[in-house]
ZALUMKE-169096 format. One record per residue (C-alpha): residue in one letter; y, z, x. Coordinates in steps of 0.2 Angstrom, whole numbers, plus 5000, padded with zeros to 4 digits. Layout:
REM residues N
res = A north = Y up = Z east = X
...
***
This chain:
REM residues 627
res = M north = 4866 up = 5021 east = 5095
res = R north = 4877 up = 5008 east = 5084
res = I north = 4897 up = 5008 east = 5086
res = I north = 4904 up = 5011 east = 5070
res = N north = 4919 up = 4999 east = 5066
res = Q north = 4928 up = 5009 east = 5053
res = Y north = 4941 up = 4992 east = 5048
res = N north = 4926 up = 4979 east = 5044
res = L north = 4932 up = 4980 east = 5027
res = M north = 4926 up = 4967 east = 5013
res = F north = 4939 up = 4961 east = 5005
res = D north = 4933 up = 4960 east = 4990
res = A north = 4929 up = 4979 east = 4989
res = I north = 4946 up = 4981 east = 4996
res = V north = 4956 up = 4972 east = 4980
res = A north = 4946 up = 4981 east = 4969
res = L north = 4950 up = 4998 east = 4975
res = V north = 4968 up = 4992 east = 4977
res = G north = 4973 up = 4984 east = 4961
res = I north = 4987 up = 4976 east = 4957
res = V north = 5004 up = 4986 east = 4954
res = S north = 5013 up = 4982 east = 4939
res = V north = 5030 up = 4987 east = 4934
res = S north = 5039 up = 4980 east = 4920
res = C north = 5058 up = 4979 east = 4914
res = S north = 5067 up = 4978 east = 4901
res = A north = 5083 up = 4966 east = 4902
res = G north = 5098 up = 4976 east = 4899
res = S north = 5090 up = 4991 east = 4898
res = D north = 5102 up = 5006 east = 4905
res = N north = 5090 up = 5010 east = 4918
res = F north = 5092 up = 4992 east = 4926
res = P north = 5110 up = 4990 east = 4934
res = E north = 5114 up = 4971 east = 4935
res = T north = 5112 up = 4963 east = 4953
res = E north = 5112 up = 4948 east = 4963
res = A north = 5092 up = 4948 east = 4959
res = D north = 5090 up = 4950 east = 4943
res = S north = 5090 up = 4932 east = 4940
res = S north = 5076 up = 4926 east = 4951
res = E north = 5059 up = 4923 east = 4946
res = S north = 5050 up = 4937 east = 4952
res = G north = 5051 up = 4945 east = 4937
res = C north = 5056 up = 4965 east = 4940
res = S north = 5068 up = 4963 east = 4955
res = T north = 5076 up = 4981 east = 4952
res = P north = 5066 up = 4996 east = 4952
res = C north = 5060 up = 5005 east = 4936
res = S north = 5061 up = 5021 east = 4926
res = D north = 5050 up = 5027 east = 4916
res = G north = 5061 up = 5044 east = 4916
res = S north = 5047 up = 5052 east = 4925
res = G north = 5059 up = 5064 east = 4935
res = Q north = 5048 up = 5064 east = 4952
res = D north = 5055 up = 5076 east = 4964
res = G north = 5068 up = 5069 east = 4977
res = A north = 5079 up = 5077 east = 4990
res = D north = 5088 up = 5084 east = 4978
res = D north = 5078 up = 5083 east = 4961
res = E north = 5086 up = 5069 east = 4953
res = D north = 5076 up = 5057 east = 4944
res = L north = 5068 up = 5044 east = 4954
res = W north = 5064 up = 5027 east = 4949
res = T north = 5043 up = 5025 east = 4945
res = W north = 5038 up = 5021 east = 4963
res = S north = 5019 up = 5028 east = 4967
res = T north = 5014 up = 5043 east = 4972
res = V north = 5004 up = 5042 east = 4987
res = T north = 4989 up = 5053 east = 4993
res = L north = 4993 up = 5059 east = 5010
res = P north = 4981 up = 5051 east = 5022
res = R north = 4972 up = 5058 east = 5038
res = V north = 4981 up = 5053 east = 5054
res = V north = 4973 up = 5040 east = 5064
res = V north = 4974 up = 5046 east = 5084
res = D north = 4961 up = 5034 east = 5090
res = D north = 4947 up = 5022 east = 5084
res = Y north = 4944 up = 5016 east = 5103
res = R north = 4943 up = 4999 east = 5097
res = A north = 4957 up = 4993 east = 5111
res = D north = 4948 up = 4986 east = 5126
res = D north = 4957 up = 4983 east = 5144
res = P north = 4967 up = 4968 east = 5141
res = P north = 4964 up = 4953 east = 5155
res = W north = 4982 up = 4956 east = 5159
res = G north = 4982 up = 4973 east = 5163
res = G north = 4975 up = 4991 east = 5157
res = W north = 4976 up = 4999 east = 5140
res = Y north = 4981 up = 5018 east = 5139
res = Y north = 4986 up = 5020 east = 5123
res = S north = 4980 up = 5030 east = 5107
res = R north = 4985 up = 5024 east = 5088
res = I north = 4998 up = 5038 east = 5088
res = G north = 5008 up = 5029 east = 5102
res = T north = 5004 up = 5042 east = 5115
res = D north = 4993 up = 5040 east = 5131
res = R north = 4976 up = 5044 east = 5132
res = G north = 4963 up = 5044 east = 5148
res = R north = 4945 up = 5048 east = 5153
res = M north = 4942 up = 5065 east = 5162
res = G north = 4926 up = 5074 east = 5167
res = S north = 4918 up = 5084 east = 5180
res = T north = 4909 up = 5069 east = 5188
res = A north = 4913 up = 5051 east = 5192
res = N north = 4921 up = 5047 east = 5174
res = I north = 4920 up = 5029 east = 5171
res = F north = 4914 up = 5026 east = 5155
res = P north = 4917 up = 5012 east = 5142
res = I north = 4930 up = 5014 east = 5127
res = G north = 4933 up = 4998 east = 5116
res = G north = 4926 up = 4989 east = 5101
res = G north = 4926 up = 5004 east = 5092
res = G north = 4918 up = 5017 east = 5103
res = A north = 4919 up = 5029 east = 5118
res = H north = 4902 up = 5032 east = 5125
res = V north = 4899 up = 5047 east = 5138
res = Q north = 4883 up = 5051 east = 5146
res = V north = 4878 up = 5066 east = 5156
res = G north = 4863 up = 5066 east = 5165
res = P north = 4852 up = 5081 east = 5167
res = N north = 4860 up = 5089 east = 5181
res = G north = 4875 up = 5094 east = 5170
res = G north = 4893 up = 5093 east = 5172
res = W north = 4906 up = 5086 east = 5157
res = M north = 4914 up = 5071 east = 5152
res = G north = 4925 up = 5064 east = 5137
res = V north = 4943 up = 5060 east = 5132
res = W north = 4959 up = 5066 east = 5134
res = T north = 4973 up = 5061 east = 5123
res = S north = 4993 up = 5067 east = 5123
res = L north = 4999 up = 5070 east = 5106
res = M north = 5018 up = 5068 east = 5109
res = H north = 5023 up = 5055 east = 5122
res = N north = 5015 up = 5053 east = 5140
res = A north = 5004 up = 5066 east = 5146
res = N north = 5017 up = 5069 east = 5160
res = D north = 5032 up = 5073 east = 5149
res = A north = 5035 up = 5091 east = 5143
res = D north = 5036 up = 5087 east = 5126
res = T north = 5025 up = 5093 east = 5114
res = L north = 5018 up = 5091 east = 5095
res = D north = 5024 up = 5105 east = 5084
res = P north = 5008 up = 5107 east = 5072
res = Q north = 5020 up = 5114 east = 5056
res = N north = 5034 up = 5099 east = 5058
res = L north = 5022 up = 5084 east = 5060
res = L north = 5040 up = 5073 east = 5056
res = G north = 5048 up = 5079 east = 5070
res = P north = 5063 up = 5092 east = 5073
res = L north = 5078 up = 5085 east = 5060
res = I north = 5068 up = 5083 east = 5042
res = K north = 5071 up = 5099 east = 5034
res = P north = 5054 up = 5111 east = 5031
res = Q north = 5050 up = 5107 east = 5012
res = Y north = 5048 up = 5090 east = 5017
res = Q north = 5038 up = 5092 east = 5032
res = V north = 5019 up = 5089 east = 5036
res = H north = 5007 up = 5100 east = 5044
res = L north = 4993 up = 5100 east = 5054
res = I north = 4976 up = 5110 east = 5047
res = G north = 4962 up = 5103 east = 5056
res = V north = 4954 up = 5089 east = 5067
res = E north = 4939 up = 5077 east = 5063
res = V north = 4928 up = 5069 east = 5075
res = D north = 4917 up = 5054 east = 5071
res = A north = 4901 up = 5055 east = 5082
res = S north = 4883 up = 5052 east = 5084
res = G north = 4871 up = 5057 east = 5098
res = T north = 4864 up = 5072 east = 5106
res = G north = 4872 up = 5087 east = 5115
res = Q north = 4885 up = 5100 east = 5116
res = F north = 4901 up = 5094 east = 5110
res = K north = 4917 up = 5101 east = 5112
res = I north = 4934 up = 5099 east = 5104
res = E north = 4950 up = 5106 east = 5111
res = L north = 4970 up = 5109 east = 5108
res = K north = 4979 up = 5112 east = 5122
res = G north = 4996 up = 5117 east = 5126
res = A north = 5010 up = 5111 east = 5138
res = Q north = 5004 up = 5122 east = 5152
res = D north = 4986 up = 5115 east = 5150
res = E north = 4980 up = 5131 east = 5139
res = I north = 4969 up = 5130 east = 5126
res = I north = 4976 up = 5135 east = 5111
res = I north = 4961 up = 5131 east = 5098
res = A north = 4944 up = 5125 east = 5104
res = K north = 4926 up = 5124 east = 5096
res = T north = 4909 up = 5119 east = 5102
res = F north = 4896 up = 5108 east = 5091
res = T north = 4876 up = 5106 east = 5093
res = L north = 4876 up = 5088 east = 5090
res = D north = 4858 up = 5079 east = 5085
res = G north = 4865 up = 5063 east = 5076
res = S north = 4878 up = 5057 east = 5067
res = A north = 4891 up = 5068 east = 5060
res = T north = 4908 up = 5071 east = 5055
res = L north = 4913 up = 5086 east = 5066
res = F north = 4927 up = 5097 east = 5059
res = M north = 4938 up = 5109 east = 5068
res = A north = 4951 up = 5119 east = 5058
res = V north = 4969 up = 5122 east = 5064
res = D north = 4979 up = 5136 east = 5060
res = T north = 4992 up = 5139 east = 5072
res = Q north = 5014 up = 5138 east = 5076
res = Q north = 5011 up = 5136 east = 5094
res = P north = 5016 up = 5118 east = 5102
res = L north = 5002 up = 5106 east = 5106
res = K north = 5001 up = 5093 east = 5120
res = L north = 4984 up = 5087 east = 5122
res = L north = 4969 up = 5084 east = 5111
res = N north = 4952 up = 5082 east = 5120
res = W north = 4933 up = 5079 east = 5117
res = L north = 4920 up = 5081 east = 5128
res = L north = 4902 up = 5080 east = 5132
res = D north = 4897 up = 5098 east = 5139
res = G north = 4881 up = 5097 east = 5150
res = P north = 4868 up = 5085 east = 5149
res = G north = 4868 up = 5073 east = 5135
res = D north = 4873 up = 5055 east = 5126
res = V north = 4888 up = 5053 east = 5114
res = I north = 4898 up = 5040 east = 5106
res = V north = 4913 up = 5044 east = 5098
res = N north = 4920 up = 5031 east = 5084
res = A north = 4934 up = 5039 east = 5078
res = L north = 4947 up = 5055 east = 5080
res = R north = 4959 up = 5061 east = 5067
res = L north = 4969 up = 5074 east = 5063
res = V north = 4969 up = 5082 east = 5044
res = V north = 4986 up = 5085 east = 5037
res = E north = 4994 up = 5092 east = 5022
res = S north = 5011 up = 5094 east = 5014
res = D north = 5020 up = 5103 east = 5000
res = H north = 5030 up = 5089 east = 4995
res = S north = 5023 up = 5075 east = 4986
res = F north = 5029 up = 5058 east = 4994
res = T north = 5031 up = 5042 east = 4984
res = T north = 5030 up = 5026 east = 4992
res = A north = 5046 up = 5024 east = 4996
res = E north = 5049 up = 5041 east = 5003
res = A north = 5033 up = 5039 east = 5012
res = A north = 5042 up = 5024 east = 5019
res = F north = 5058 up = 5031 east = 5025
res = L north = 5052 up = 5050 east = 5030
res = W north = 5038 up = 5044 east = 5040
res = S north = 5045 up = 5031 east = 5047
res = Y north = 5061 up = 5042 east = 5053
res = G north = 5049 up = 5054 east = 5060
res = H north = 5042 up = 5040 east = 5072
res = M north = 5060 up = 5036 east = 5076
res = S north = 5064 up = 5052 east = 5080
res = Q north = 5049 up = 5054 east = 5092
res = A north = 5058 up = 5040 east = 5100
res = Y north = 5075 up = 5048 east = 5104
res = D north = 5078 up = 5061 east = 5118
res = P north = 5090 up = 5076 east = 5113
res = V north = 5094 up = 5078 east = 5131
res = S north = 5100 up = 5061 east = 5135
res = H north = 5105 up = 5056 east = 5116
res = L north = 5098 up = 5038 east = 5119
res = V north = 5082 up = 5032 east = 5108
res = R north = 5069 up = 5023 east = 5120
res = D north = 5063 up = 5007 east = 5115
res = R north = 5047 up = 5012 east = 5113
res = A north = 5039 up = 5030 east = 5109
res = N north = 5025 up = 5027 east = 5121
res = W north = 5036 up = 5025 east = 5135
res = P north = 5043 up = 5039 east = 5148
res = T north = 5060 up = 5046 east = 5144
res = G north = 5072 up = 5035 east = 5152
res = D north = 5063 up = 5021 east = 5154
res = F north = 5070 up = 5005 east = 5143
res = D north = 5082 up = 5015 east = 5132
res = A north = 5089 up = 5004 east = 5117
res = V north = 5108 up = 5004 east = 5115
res = Q north = 5106 up = 4996 east = 5097
res = A north = 5091 up = 5008 east = 5092
res = T north = 5101 up = 5021 east = 5096
res = G north = 5116 up = 5017 east = 5085
res = M north = 5103 up = 5014 east = 5072
res = F north = 5095 up = 5031 east = 5074
res = A north = 5112 up = 5039 east = 5072
res = L north = 5116 up = 5029 east = 5055
res = A north = 5097 up = 5034 east = 5050
res = T north = 5102 up = 5052 east = 5054
res = A north = 5119 up = 5051 east = 5044
res = T north = 5109 up = 5042 east = 5030
res = A north = 5093 up = 5055 east = 5030
res = A north = 5107 up = 5069 east = 5028
res = D north = 5116 up = 5061 east = 5012
res = L north = 5100 up = 5061 east = 5005
res = G north = 5097 up = 5079 east = 5007
res = Y north = 5080 up = 5076 east = 5021
res = V north = 5091 up = 5082 east = 5035
res = D north = 5102 up = 5097 east = 5038
res = T north = 5122 up = 5089 east = 5037
res = G north = 5127 up = 5100 east = 5051
res = I north = 5111 up = 5095 east = 5063
res = A north = 5115 up = 5077 east = 5057
res = A north = 5135 up = 5079 east = 5063
res = D north = 5127 up = 5084 east = 5079
res = V north = 5117 up = 5071 east = 5083
res = V north = 5129 up = 5057 east = 5079
res = S north = 5142 up = 5065 east = 5088
res = D north = 5131 up = 5067 east = 5103
res = I north = 5126 up = 5048 east = 5102
res = A north = 5143 up = 5042 east = 5099
res = A north = 5148 up = 5051 east = 5116
res = K north = 5134 up = 5044 east = 5125
res = L north = 5137 up = 5027 east = 5119
res = A north = 5156 up = 5028 east = 5123
res = G north = 5152 up = 5033 east = 5141
res = L north = 5139 up = 5020 east = 5147
res = D north = 5143 up = 5008 east = 5160
res = V north = 5150 up = 4990 east = 5152
res = C north = 5152 up = 4974 east = 5159
res = E north = 5168 up = 4965 east = 5151
res = G north = 5165 up = 4978 east = 5137
res = L north = 5149 up = 4977 east = 5133
res = L north = 5135 up = 4989 east = 5134
res = P north = 5118 up = 4984 east = 5143
res = H north = 5103 up = 4977 east = 5131
res = F north = 5091 up = 4990 east = 5141
res = L north = 5094 up = 5005 east = 5151
res = T north = 5086 up = 5017 east = 5165
res = D north = 5091 up = 5032 east = 5170
res = E north = 5106 up = 5027 east = 5159
res = K north = 5110 up = 5012 east = 5170
res = I north = 5108 up = 4996 east = 5165
res = T north = 5089 up = 4991 east = 5167
res = N north = 5086 up = 4978 east = 5183
res = S north = 5086 up = 4960 east = 5177
res = T north = 5090 up = 4964 east = 5159
res = E north = 5107 up = 4958 east = 5151
res = W north = 5125 up = 4966 east = 5145
res = S north = 5122 up = 4960 east = 5125
res = S north = 5135 up = 4955 east = 5113
res = V north = 5123 up = 4957 east = 5099
res = D north = 5116 up = 4974 east = 5104
res = T north = 5132 up = 4981 east = 5109
res = I north = 5139 up = 4977 east = 5091
res = L north = 5124 up = 4984 east = 5082
res = A north = 5126 up = 4999 east = 5090
res = L north = 5145 up = 5001 east = 5088
res = L north = 5144 up = 4997 east = 5070
res = A north = 5128 up = 5007 east = 5066
res = T north = 5137 up = 5023 east = 5076
res = M north = 5153 up = 5022 east = 5067
res = L north = 5146 up = 5021 east = 5049
res = A north = 5138 up = 5036 east = 5055
res = C north = 5152 up = 5044 east = 5061
res = Q north = 5162 up = 5040 east = 5046
res = S north = 5151 up = 5048 east = 5036
res = T north = 5147 up = 5065 east = 5044
res = G north = 5165 up = 5067 east = 5051
res = C north = 5165 up = 5064 east = 5070
res = D north = 5178 up = 5055 east = 5079
res = T north = 5176 up = 5036 east = 5079
res = A north = 5191 up = 5034 east = 5091
res = P north = 5181 up = 5033 east = 5107
res = I north = 5169 up = 5019 east = 5099
res = E north = 5186 up = 5011 east = 5093
res = V north = 5191 up = 5009 east = 5111
res = L north = 5175 up = 5002 east = 5116
res = L north = 5176 up = 4989 east = 5103
res = S north = 5196 up = 4986 east = 5108
res = N north = 5189 up = 4984 east = 5126
res = I north = 5178 up = 4970 east = 5124
res = A north = 5183 up = 4953 east = 5132
res = W north = 5182 up = 4943 east = 5116
res = D north = 5191 up = 4929 east = 5122
res = T north = 5180 up = 4926 east = 5137
res = L north = 5166 up = 4928 east = 5126
res = T north = 5172 up = 4915 east = 5113
res = D north = 5186 up = 4904 east = 5123
res = S north = 5199 up = 4910 east = 5115
res = S north = 5190 up = 4909 east = 5098
res = T north = 5187 up = 4891 east = 5098
res = V north = 5167 up = 4892 east = 5099
res = P north = 5153 up = 4903 east = 5095
res = M north = 5152 up = 4920 east = 5104
res = S north = 5140 up = 4921 east = 5120
res = H north = 5125 up = 4930 east = 5120
res = G north = 5133 up = 4941 east = 5135
res = F north = 5133 up = 4942 east = 5153
res = A north = 5118 up = 4942 east = 5165
res = Y north = 5114 up = 4958 east = 5174
res = G north = 5126 up = 4954 east = 5187
res = C north = 5139 up = 4952 east = 5174
res = D north = 5139 up = 4933 east = 5174
res = M north = 5142 up = 4925 east = 5158
res = L north = 5127 up = 4919 east = 5148
res = A north = 5128 up = 4899 east = 5142
res = S north = 5116 up = 4904 east = 5126
res = R north = 5127 up = 4909 east = 5110
res = W north = 5128 up = 4915 east = 5093
res = D north = 5129 up = 4897 east = 5084
res = T north = 5115 up = 4898 east = 5071
res = W north = 5121 up = 4905 east = 5054
res = G north = 5111 up = 4921 east = 5050
res = S north = 5114 up = 4940 east = 5049
res = E north = 5113 up = 4941 east = 5068
res = S north = 5129 up = 4928 east = 5071
res = L north = 5136 up = 4934 east = 5054
res = L north = 5138 up = 4953 east = 5062
res = V north = 5144 up = 4946 east = 5078
res = V north = 5157 up = 4936 east = 5069
res = A north = 5162 up = 4950 east = 5060
res = A north = 5166 up = 4962 east = 5075
res = H north = 5176 up = 4948 east = 5081
res = A north = 5185 up = 4946 east = 5064
res = G north = 5189 up = 4964 east = 5065
res = A north = 5197 up = 4964 east = 5083
res = Q north = 5205 up = 4947 east = 5084
res = G north = 5209 up = 4946 east = 5065
res = L north = 5200 up = 4928 east = 5062
res = P north = 5181 up = 4923 east = 5060
res = L north = 5174 up = 4911 east = 5072
res = P north = 5164 up = 4893 east = 5070
res = L north = 5145 up = 4889 east = 5071
res = T north = 5136 up = 4875 east = 5076
res = F north = 5121 up = 4877 east = 5065
res = V north = 5126 up = 4881 east = 5047
res = D north = 5120 up = 4871 east = 5029
res = S north = 5129 up = 4879 east = 5015
res = E north = 5120 up = 4869 east = 5002
res = Q north = 5102 up = 4873 east = 5009
res = P north = 5103 up = 4889 east = 5020
res = K north = 5092 up = 4893 east = 5032
res = T north = 5092 up = 4902 east = 5050
res = W north = 5085 up = 4898 east = 5066
res = D north = 5066 up = 4901 east = 5062
res = G north = 5067 up = 4909 east = 5044
res = S north = 5062 up = 4925 east = 5052
res = G north = 5065 up = 4939 east = 5039
res = F north = 5073 up = 4953 east = 5048
res = N north = 5088 up = 4939 east = 5051
res = D north = 5089 up = 4936 east = 5033
res = E north = 5090 up = 4954 east = 5028
res = L north = 5100 up = 4963 east = 5043
res = A north = 5118 up = 4962 east = 5036
res = N north = 5111 up = 4969 east = 5021
res = L north = 5108 up = 4985 east = 5029
res = F north = 5127 up = 4988 east = 5033
res = F north = 5134 up = 4978 east = 5019
res = P north = 5131 up = 4972 east = 5001
res = M north = 5128 up = 4954 east = 5004
res = T north = 5131 up = 4947 east = 4988
res = G north = 5145 up = 4935 east = 4990
res = I north = 5150 up = 4918 east = 5000
res = D north = 5154 up = 4920 east = 5017
res = V north = 5167 up = 4910 east = 5027
res = W north = 5155 up = 4895 east = 5029
res = G north = 5151 up = 4893 east = 5010
res = V north = 5134 up = 4901 east = 5009
res = D north = 5131 up = 4912 east = 4994
res = W north = 5121 up = 4927 east = 5001
res = A north = 5116 up = 4932 east = 4983
res = D north = 5107 up = 4915 east = 4982
res = F north = 5100 up = 4914 east = 4998
res = R north = 5092 up = 4931 east = 4999
res = V north = 5083 up = 4927 east = 4982
res = A north = 5076 up = 4910 east = 4988
res = A north = 5071 up = 4919 east = 5006
res = R north = 5061 up = 4933 east = 4997
res = Q north = 5053 up = 4922 east = 4985
res = K north = 5047 up = 4912 east = 4999
res = Q north = 5040 up = 4926 east = 5010
res = L north = 5032 up = 4933 east = 4992
res = S north = 5023 up = 4917 east = 4990
res = H north = 5017 up = 4911 east = 5005
res = F north = 5001 up = 4919 east = 5004
res = S north = 4999 up = 4911 east = 4985
res = E north = 5001 up = 4894 east = 4991
res = V north = 4993 up = 4895 east = 5009
res = T north = 4972 up = 4898 east = 5008
res = Y north = 4965 up = 4908 east = 5021
res = D north = 4949 up = 4918 east = 5019
res = A north = 4957 up = 4934 east = 5016
res = D north = 4967 up = 4937 east = 4999
res = Y north = 4982 up = 4943 east = 5006
res = E north = 4991 up = 4941 east = 4991
res = N north = 4981 up = 4952 east = 4980
res = I north = 4979 up = 4965 east = 4994
res = G north = 4999 up = 4966 east = 4995
res = L north = 5002 up = 4960 east = 5012
res = F north = 5017 up = 4949 east = 5015
res = G north = 5032 up = 4948 east = 5029
res = L north = 5033 up = 4934 east = 5040
res = S north = 5047 up = 4942 east = 5053
res = A north = 5047 up = 4946 east = 5071
res = C north = 5036 up = 4959 east = 5080
res = E north = 5019 up = 4963 east = 5092
res = I north = 5003 up = 4954 east = 5085
res = P north = 4990 up = 4965 east = 5079
res = E north = 4978 up = 4972 east = 5093
res = P north = 4989 up = 4966 east = 5106
res = W north = 4976 up = 4970 east = 5120
res = A north = 4965 up = 4956 east = 5112
res = A north = 4979 up = 4942 east = 5118
res = S north = 4975 up = 4932 east = 5132
res = N north = 4991 up = 4935 east = 5141
res = E north = 5006 up = 4948 east = 5138
res = N north = 5019 up = 4933 east = 5134
res = E north = 5007 up = 4931 east = 5117
res = V north = 5010 up = 4950 east = 5112
res = Y north = 5028 up = 4948 east = 5102
res = Q north = 5028 up = 4933 east = 5091
res = V north = 5043 up = 4927 east = 5078
res = L north = 5034 up = 4923 east = 5062
res = G north = 5047 up = 4916 east = 5048
res = V north = 5047 up = 4904 east = 5033
res = G north = 5054 up = 4890 east = 5043
res = G north = 5073 up = 4886 east = 5048
res = F north = 5083 up = 4874 east = 5060
res = N north = 5071 up = 4877 east = 5074
res = N north = 5054 up = 4873 east = 5063
res = G north = 5051 up = 4864 east = 5048
res = G north = 5040 up = 4877 east = 5038
res = P north = 5033 up = 4893 east = 5039
res = V north = 5025 up = 4901 east = 5056
res = D north = 5011 up = 4915 east = 5050
res = G north = 5003 up = 4919 east = 5067
res = T north = 4988 up = 4907 east = 5064
res = T north = 4992 up = 4895 east = 5077
res = V north = 4992 up = 4910 east = 5088
res = L north = 4978 up = 4921 east = 5083
res = G north = 4968 up = 4909 east = 5071
res = Y north = 4974 up = 4920 east = 5057
res = P north = 4989 up = 4926 east = 5049
res = F north = 4996 up = 4943 east = 5051
res = V north = 5012 up = 4951 east = 5044
res = C north = 5027 up = 4964 east = 5050
res = P north = 5028 up = 4977 east = 5036
res = H north = 5046 up = 4982 east = 5042
res = Y north = 5050 up = 4966 east = 5032
res = G north = 5045 up = 4973 east = 5018
res = A north = 5053 up = 4989 east = 5018
res = M north = 5070 up = 4978 east = 5021
res = I north = 5069 up = 4971 east = 5003
res = A north = 5060 up = 4985 east = 4994
res = A north = 5076 up = 4990 east = 4984
res = D north = 5074 up = 4971 east = 4977
res = E north = 5056 up = 4968 east = 4976
res = P north = 5049 up = 4986 east = 4973
res = A north = 5033 up = 4980 east = 4964
res = A north = 5028 up = 4970 east = 4980
res = Y north = 5032 up = 4984 east = 4991
res = D north = 5026 up = 4998 east = 4981
res = Q north = 5009 up = 4988 east = 4982
res = M north = 5010 up = 4985 east = 5001
res = M north = 5011 up = 5003 east = 5004
res = K north = 4999 up = 5009 east = 4993
res = F north = 4987 up = 4997 east = 5003
res = L north = 4993 up = 5003 east = 5019
res = I north = 4993 up = 5022 east = 5017
res = E north = 4979 up = 5025 east = 5003
res = T north = 4967 up = 5012 east = 5006
res = A north = 4968 up = 5006 east = 5024
res = G north = 4975 up = 5023 east = 5030
res = V north = 4985 up = 5014 east = 5043
res = F north = 5002 up = 5022 east = 5040
res = T north = 5003 up = 5040 east = 5039
res = P north = 5015 up = 5055 east = 5045
res = L north = 5010 up = 5050 east = 5064
res = N north = 5005 up = 5031 east = 5063
res = N north = 5016 up = 5017 east = 5063
res = V north = 5012 up = 4999 east = 5058
res = E north = 5020 up = 4987 east = 5067
res = S north = 5008 up = 4970 east = 5061
res = I north = 4993 up = 4971 east = 5051
res = G north = 4980 up = 4956 east = 5047
res = V north = 4963 up = 4950 east = 5045
res = D north = 4955 up = 4942 east = 5059
res = T north = 4942 up = 4928 east = 5058
res = T north = 4926 up = 4942 east = 5058
res = N north = 4934 up = 4949 east = 5041
res = T north = 4941 up = 4965 east = 5049
res = L north = 4957 up = 4972 east = 5045
res = V north = 4967 up = 4973 east = 5062
res = W north = 4984 up = 4983 east = 5066
res = N north = 4995 up = 4986 east = 5079
res = E north = 5003 up = 5005 east = 5079
res = L north = 5017 up = 5002 east = 5091
res = K north = 5032 up = 5014 east = 5088
res = G north = 5046 up = 5002 east = 5093
res = S north = 5062 up = 5008 east = 5091
res = W north = 5071 up = 4993 east = 5085
res = N north = 5059 up = 4987 east = 5069
res = L north = 5057 up = 5005 east = 5065
res = S north = 5077 up = 5006 east = 5062
res = L north = 5075 up = 4991 east = 5052
res = Q north = 5060 up = 4998 east = 5040
res = T north = 5069 up = 5014 east = 5039
res = L north = 5085 up = 5010 east = 5033
res = G north = 5078 up = 4996 east = 5022
res = A north = 5066 up = 5011 east = 5015
res = A north = 5082 up = 5022 east = 5013
res = R north = 5090 up = 5007 east = 5002
res = A north = 5074 up = 5009 east = 4992
res = V north = 5075 up = 5028 east = 4990
res = Y north = 5094 up = 5027 east = 4986
res = A north = 5088 up = 5015 east = 4972
res = G north = 5076 up = 5026 east = 4964
res = K north = 5089 up = 5041 east = 4965
res = K north = 5101 up = 5029 east = 4956
res = G north = 5114 up = 5030 east = 4969
res = D north = 5125 up = 5020 east = 4982
res = Y north = 5114 up = 5016 east = 4998
res = L north = 5128 up = 5027 east = 5011
res = P north = 5133 up = 5011 east = 5022
res = Y north = 5139 up = 5005 east = 5006
res = K north = 5150 up = 5018 east = 5000
res = I north = 5156 up = 5025 east = 5018
res = G north = 5172 up = 5012 east = 5017
res = E north = 5174 up = 5013 east = 5038
res = P north = 5192 up = 5007 east = 5040
res = F north = 5187 up = 4993 east = 5053
res = W north = 5171 up = 4986 east = 5046
res = S north = 5179 up = 4986 east = 5029
res = A north = 5193 up = 4975 east = 5035
res = A north = 5181 up = 4964 east = 5044
res = F north = 5169 up = 4960 east = 5032
res = Q north = 5183 up = 4955 east = 5021
res = I north = 5187 up = 4942 east = 5032
res = V north = 5168 up = 4936 east = 5034
res = M north = 5167 up = 4936 east = 5014
res = P north = 5181 up = 4934 east = 5008
***
């Protein structure tokens, strides 16, 4: 029997399927408000309208983002092998999975298939997959609300079936189970050869496990496990990017602790992330402003998060980078930038939803600004080590992260801070990583000149052009440019189980900066380049044609970004196989979610929520760093 690799795609065929999305603009049209990007050489720098009036959250006219066909959810493709540095226990929807059986359940999984054999003496053997978080958690999947409990019903996605690609012989069974291990729906097939098996699903009951098994003697290979879904709503690329990413983020949010775990596939209370928690508050307020989440529900989420952050332990006013059981995680730091990001995002969210910002303002005022900056004479320290000893490293290089740190200091102390590495004539960040070019723009309209003399409008246009032109200037076996992939930022590599050691999994890509002279696209590590799609979302409102093309590819052609699948990274390996990482990491998801929100606002001709809030502390701080 042959193990089928569903992603071994020939790229001439992919290019033919995708085509090139074209969007035309007319200078001076009423549909195109003048922006700092209008002078760029990319052609159409703002989304364009044809007056089609596609449905949005409040039925206003949208710009002409493409409408996408709802893809199937890839529960597993069984490509993951156990890496040399440990076992691999995760599905493609960011949950755990495992072998099961009545006899010795040791059988191969990896390379595109799971191979089970049961001898003539009988028994059963198969694979279980949790449908929400870890199997040991009580959390379940609502089959009628796959985007999570916060998004309104009219924008939800519903489960209607399960598909299995299998080959071999024997009695093959599919089961959906509830939280108490009770069978909700099950179906048995007689398999003799290769087939795509389908089990219809029509239930309101919460689901915990999706199992398949060979029941009795036989020999079966399963190549893919999918969910068939439907929605009453027609999603555009921008809406899908925002709503599905927000749904992924909501999987990482714990409504009991009111914290966001660093990864959706880790247990509750294990490595919660304060900066992602604040970003989830802002994403929720934004979703409510767009009409996708009830305003009362959003207000409750934001106020709960604000209260939680205000009650956490601090060191010299700084929050922990990571929390375990609501205390600082062992051997991690008290982080200045993560504290500032968490408080900035939460204060903006509070200002929008009406919750009290006073406790967060107290946190800001209690930060040991003089200690961290030697009385405002040096760049701010990264924070304090686990034992509360100050770290030697500093936010001394120009970029979004440093600007936000300096803005917080300016708001509290009334003056900016010096930077060591800044070039106002040819501005660049430490490594040219895409997220650091655009992060500040998720909070403030970065179109002016900062206190160091850098013109952010010019810088951002130039940085985007470097990103978008990279794959046209460097030749690779796969035609990344024509299939629409771009985004050199910081993310995990595709198929991390293939890394020779765990330290290779997280990579910082970029177009070049103070630390390196030229682009870093992953080739030196993997032998092929890859991209981090969250960067595309961050510039989607400015480069809609490019983002529209990439999302059409990810959703419809590759079928890897879905209501339950995220794409942390993606590339084409040396065997011409499309490879991707499904991690639902809350930090990159927050960048992706808020970036996509900007694109949705642009399509609705509305002002992006953080730009119109006018929170007093941060408005004053922004005026100091962007005079």
